[in-house]
ROVOSE-694355 format. One line per 5 residues: their letters; for each residue x, y, z of C-alpha. Coordinates in nm, 3 decimals. Example, Ala and Ser with C-alpha at 12.3 -4.5 7.8 and 13.67 -1.06 7.14 Angstrom:
AS	1.230 -0.450 0.780 ~ 1.367 -0.106 0.714
This chain:
MKLSI	2.187 7.183 2.214 ~ 1.896 6.985 2.092 ~ 1.937 6.793 1.763 ~ 1.636 6.718 1.556 ~ 1.614 6.521 1.237
TSLFK	1.585 6.842 1.037 ~ 1.894 6.987 1.194 ~ 2.085 6.663 1.127 ~ 1.996 6.684 0.758 ~ 2.109 7.047 0.744
LSAQL	2.436 6.964 0.919 ~ 2.509 6.673 0.684 ~ 2.433 6.892 0.382 ~ 2.679 7.155 0.507 ~ 2.945 6.888 0.560
LRGLR	2.894 6.752 0.210 ~ 2.917 7.104 0.063 ~ 3.241 7.157 0.245 ~ 3.385 6.826 0.123 ~ 3.282 6.881 -0.239
GKTIS	3.577 6.827 -0.473 ~ 3.771 6.637 -0.208 ~ 3.817 6.259 -0.226 ~ 3.687 6.078 0.077 ~ 3.785 5.722 -0.026
RSPLS	4.123 5.566 0.036 ~ 4.144 5.451 -0.326 ~ 4.423 5.604 -0.531 ~ 4.175 5.635 -0.822 ~ 3.997 5.957 -0.895
GQRAA	3.639 5.986 -0.775 ~ 3.483 5.959 -1.120 ~ 3.695 5.661 -1.223 ~ 3.632 5.482 -0.893 ~ 3.260 5.531 -0.941
LLARG	3.275 5.377 -1.291 ~ 3.471 5.074 -1.168 ~ 3.246 5.022 -0.870 ~ 2.926 5.009 -1.073 ~ 2.977 4.641 -1.177
FTMIE	2.820 4.464 -1.476 ~ 2.468 4.497 -1.605 ~ 2.244 4.197 -1.647 ~ 2.260 4.233 -2.027 ~ 2.641 4.222 -2.021
MLAVI	2.635 3.908 -1.807 ~ 2.382 3.739 -2.038 ~ 2.592 3.827 -2.344 ~ 2.901 3.666 -2.188 ~ 2.704 3.355 -2.091
LVIAA	2.567 3.324 -2.446 ~ 2.916 3.352 -2.598 ~ 3.049 3.083 -2.360 ~ 2.754 2.856 -2.442 ~ 2.808 2.900 -2.817
VAAIS	3.179 2.816 -2.791 ~ 3.102 2.510 -2.577 ~ 2.840 2.387 -2.824 ~ 3.079 2.420 -3.116 ~ 3.384 2.271 -2.945
TPMFS	3.220 1.961 -2.796 ~ 3.182 1.770 -3.127 ~ 3.535 1.868 -3.225 ~ 3.683 1.712 -2.913 ~ 3.464 1.401 -2.917
SGVSA	3.547 1.324 -3.280 ~ 3.920 1.379 -3.209 ~ 3.925 1.077 -2.977 ~ 3.746 0.843 -3.219 ~ 3.966 0.968 -3.504
SKHRG	4.269 0.870 -3.299 ~ 4.132 0.520 -3.236 ~ 4.036 0.493 -3.602 ~ 4.384 0.584 -3.724 ~ 4.540 0.355 -3.462
AAREV	4.329 0.060 -3.576 ~ 4.436 0.115 -3.939 ~ 4.801 0.125 -3.833 ~ 4.759 -0.193 -3.630 ~ 4.608 -0.377 -3.929
AQMLR	4.893 -0.257 -4.153 ~ 5.152 -0.354 -3.891 ~ 5.020 -0.709 -3.865 ~ 5.011 -0.746 -4.244 ~ 5.369 -0.618 -4.275
LARTE	5.479 -0.856 -3.999 ~ 5.319 -1.147 -4.187 ~ 5.502 -1.051 -4.508 ~ 5.834 -1.023 -4.323 ~ 5.784 -1.363 -4.160
AVAKR	5.688 -1.525 -4.493 ~ 6.007 -1.400 -4.659 ~ 6.234 -1.474 -4.360 ~ 6.105 -1.829 -4.294 ~ 6.033 -1.908 -4.662
IDVGV	5.677 -2.023 -4.589 ~ 5.328 -1.901 -4.670 ~ 5.195 -1.682 -4.388 ~ 4.835 -1.566 -4.369 ~ 4.651 -1.310 -4.162
DFDLE	4.305 -1.440 -4.077 ~ 4.022 -1.190 -4.031 ~ 3.704 -1.271 -3.841 ~ 3.462 -0.988 -3.921 ~ 3.201 -1.106 -3.672
ARTMQ	3.441 -1.129 -3.375 ~ 3.626 -0.819 -3.507 ~ 3.965 -0.990 -3.475 ~ 4.267 -1.059 -3.690 ~ 4.541 -1.310 -3.620
MPTAS	4.850 -1.479 -3.761 ~ 4.801 -1.846 -3.671 ~ 5.135 -1.959 -3.819 ~ 5.338 -1.699 -3.631 ~ 5.569 -1.814 -3.355
NKRVA	5.375 -1.610 -3.097 ~ 5.026 -1.648 -3.258 ~ 4.948 -1.280 -3.240 ~ 4.578 -1.176 -3.214 ~ 4.444 -0.819 -3.239
KIPEG	4.094 -0.681 -3.192 ~ 3.938 -0.395 -3.390 ~ 3.767 -0.142 -3.156 ~ 3.388 -0.118 -3.147 ~ 3.235 0.157 -3.356
IELNL	3.467 0.101 -3.650 ~ 3.305 -0.065 -3.949 ~ 3.533 -0.338 -4.085 ~ 3.524 -0.466 -4.445 ~ 3.764 -0.707 -4.617
TTTVA	3.819 -0.761 -4.989 ~ 4.032 -1.061 -5.084 ~ 4.042 -1.353 -5.328 ~ 3.777 -1.623 -5.339 ~ 4.041 -1.886 -5.255
ETKNE	4.113 -1.711 -4.923 ~ 3.745 -1.666 -4.827 ~ 3.608 -1.924 -4.584 ~ 3.259 -1.772 -4.548 ~ 3.094 -1.429 -4.533
KQASI	3.255 -1.343 -4.200 ~ 3.597 -1.511 -4.226 ~ 3.871 -1.460 -4.483 ~ 4.250 -1.424 -4.508 ~ 4.522 -1.235 -4.685
RFYPD	4.819 -1.462 -4.756 ~ 5.185 -1.371 -4.814 ~ 5.429 -1.590 -5.009 ~ 5.803 -1.655 -4.958 ~ 5.893 -1.440 -5.260
GGATG	5.726 -1.136 -5.095 ~ 5.412 -1.147 -5.309 ~ 5.062 -1.184 -5.169 ~ 4.707 -1.279 -5.259 ~ 4.633 -0.906 -5.239
GRVTL	4.336 -0.741 -5.083 ~ 4.198 -0.442 -4.900 ~ 4.088 -0.385 -4.543 ~ 3.850 -0.091 -4.507 ~ 3.806 0.069 -4.165
KVKDR	3.519 0.317 -4.167 ~ 3.381 0.559 -3.907 ~ 3.099 0.789 -4.020 ~ 3.221 0.952 -4.342 ~ 3.595 0.887 -4.293
SYLVD	3.764 0.568 -4.412 ~ 4.112 0.423 -4.396 ~ 4.203 0.177 -4.671 ~ 4.480 -0.071 -4.592 ~ 4.583 -0.211 -4.930
VDWLT	4.802 -0.515 -4.999 ~ 4.956 -0.523 -5.347 ~ 4.933 -0.877 -5.491 ~ 5.258 -0.856 -5.690 ~ 5.496 -0.704 -5.435
GRVSI	5.311 -0.764 -5.109 ~ 5.353 -0.394 -5.026 ~ 5.115 -0.274 -4.753 ~ 4.993 0.086 -4.768 ~ 4.741 0.300 -4.579
DEA	4.529 0.556 -4.763 ~ 4.272 0.790 -4.616 ~ 3.949 0.815 -4.814
C-alpha cells in the first residue's frame, strides 16, 4: 500500500473523528479546563502585574527609608534626655553642680565633671539646636545646661530636627525634670 500525503491527511482526519469526545491527555482535568489552564497569560495581563508591583515599590520605598532615620532621630533624643537625667542624678547624689556641655559644631555632648567623663555624638543629618541661659553660653556653638544639688537646673531645651519632625528635650529650671516631646 502506497501512502501519499493526501492519504495521510485523510487517515489522520478519520482518527481524529473517531477520538472526538475522548480525552487524549494524561491530565485528570477535563479537556476544556486543561485548554484554559494551558493558554498562559497575555501580554496585557503581565504588564498590568508589573505596573502594580512598580507602584507598590515606589510607594513603599520612602516609607522604609524614613523609618530608619526616624529610629535614629528618636534614639538621639532619648540619648540626650538620658545624659541630662544622669547629670541631674549625679548633682543631687554628690551635692555638686553638674553640667552637660554641648558643642553644636562638633555635634557632641559631654559631662566633664562625671566620674567617667561620658561623651556622646549626635548622628549626622539631625539638626541640633540648644536654648539655655546666657550665663551658660560660651559662644554661638558651645553652651551648657547645669544641674544643682537641690535638683533644680538652669533650664533649657535641646531641639533635634529631621525634615518636618522635631523632638524637644526640655529641662525644667525649677525641678530639673527632663522630658521629651514630639513636635
